[in-house]
C-alpha positions as CSV (number, residue, x, y, z in Angstrom):
1,X,-5.7,21.2,4.6
2,X,-9.4,20.6,3.6
3,X,-11.2,22.7,6.3
4,X,-13.3,19.8,7.6
5,X,-12.0,16.6,6.1
6,X,-12.9,14.5,3.0
7,X,-15.7,12.1,2.1
8,X,-13.2,9.5,0.9
9,X,-9.6,9.0,1.5
10,X,-7.3,6.4,-0.1
11,X,-4.2,5.8,2.0
12,X,-1.4,4.1,0.0
13,X,1.6,4.7,2.1
14,X,1.1,2.4,5.1
15,X,1.6,5.4,7.4
16,X,-0.9,5.4,10.2
17,X,-0.7,9.2,10.4
18,X,-2.2,9.4,6.9
19,X,-5.2,7.2,7.6
20,X,-8.3,9.3,7.5
21,X,-12.1,9.3,8.1
22,X,-15.3,9.5,6.1
23,X,-14.9,6.4,3.9
24,X,-11.2,5.5,4.4
25,X,-9.7,2.8,2.2
26,X,-6.4,1.5,3.6
27,X,-4.2,0.3,0.8
28,X,-0.6,0.5,2.1
29,X,1.0,-2.1,4.3
30,X,2.0,-0.5,7.6
31,X,5.1,-1.2,9.6
32,X,4.8,-4.4,11.7
33,X,5.1,-2.4,14.9
34,X,2.5,0.2,14.0
35,X,-1.0,0.1,15.4
36,X,-4.2,1.7,14.1
37,X,-6.1,3.0,17.1
38,X,-9.5,4.7,17.2
39,X,-12.3,5.1,19.6
40,X,-15.6,3.3,18.7
41,X,-17.5,6.6,18.8
42,X,-15.6,7.5,15.6
43,X,-17.9,5.1,13.7
44,X,-21.2,6.4,15.1
45,X,-21.3,9.2,12.5
46,X,-21.5,6.9,9.5
47,X,-17.8,6.6,9.1
48,X,-16.5,3.6,7.2
49,X,-13.1,2.0,7.3
50,X,-12.2,-0.4,4.4
51,X,-9.0,-2.4,3.7
52,X,-7.9,-3.8,0.4
53,X,-5.1,-6.2,-0.3
54,X,-3.6,-5.7,-3.8
55,X,-6.7,-3.8,-4.8
56,X,-8.6,-7.0,-5.6
57,X,-6.1,-7.7,-8.3
58,X,-6.6,-11.0,-10.2
59,X,-3.2,-12.3,-11.4
60,X,-4.7,-14.9,-13.8
61,X,-6.7,-12.4,-15.8
62,X,-4.9,-9.1,-15.0
63,X,-1.3,-10.0,-15.3
64,X,-1.1,-10.6,-19.1
65,X,-2.3,-7.1,-19.8
66,X,0.3,-5.7,-17.3
67,X,3.1,-7.6,-19.0
68,X,2.0,-6.4,-22.4
69,X,2.0,-2.8,-21.2
70,X,5.5,-3.2,-19.7
71,X,6.8,-4.8,-22.8
72,X,5.4,-2.0,-24.9
73,X,7.1,0.6,-22.7
74,X,3.8,1.9,-21.2
75,X,4.8,1.0,-17.6
76,X,8.0,2.2,-15.9
77,X,8.4,-0.5,-13.3
78,X,12.1,0.0,-12.7
79,X,11.6,3.3,-10.9
80,X,9.7,1.4,-8.1
81,X,12.6,-1.0,-7.4
82,X,14.6,0.5,-4.6
83,X,16.9,-2.5,-3.8
84,X,18.2,-5.5,-5.5
85,X,19.1,-8.4,-3.2
86,X,20.3,-11.9,-4.1
87,X,17.9,-14.7,-3.2
88,X,20.4,-16.0,-0.7
89,X,19.9,-12.8,1.3
90,X,16.1,-12.8,1.1
91,X,15.9,-12.0,4.9
92,X,17.6,-8.7,4.1
93,X,14.7,-7.9,1.7
94,X,12.2,-8.6,4.5
95,X,14.2,-6.4,6.9
96,X,14.0,-3.5,4.4
97,X,10.3,-4.0,4.0
98,X,9.6,-4.3,7.8
99,X,11.6,-1.2,8.5
100,X,9.8,0.7,5.8
101,X,13.1,1.3,3.9
102,X,12.1,0.1,0.5
103,X,9.4,0.4,-2.0
104,X,10.1,-2.9,-3.7
105,X,13.1,-5.3,-3.6
106,X,14.0,-7.3,-6.6
107,X,15.3,-10.8,-5.8
């Protein structure tokens, strides 16, 4: 698609097939049974692999502005909720997540 790759790739799906080279930042959470495999020689050409968890989000300072944007109608969070599960069935929510069948479950 790019005739030679990209300098930076941000993978947000958790799909190991989408994880690239150059400077790769892995954001998505992969399926529990997936494995990311590479040969060490892939890092000899100044390639960098980075991982982030929640994008270094800081709930204490960042959450109030997110709530304000949601309350003002600036964020459409409902479109990301794929399942609603009662708390008594929390294991079902984990099953959806582990199978890659949901974006977000609302308990």
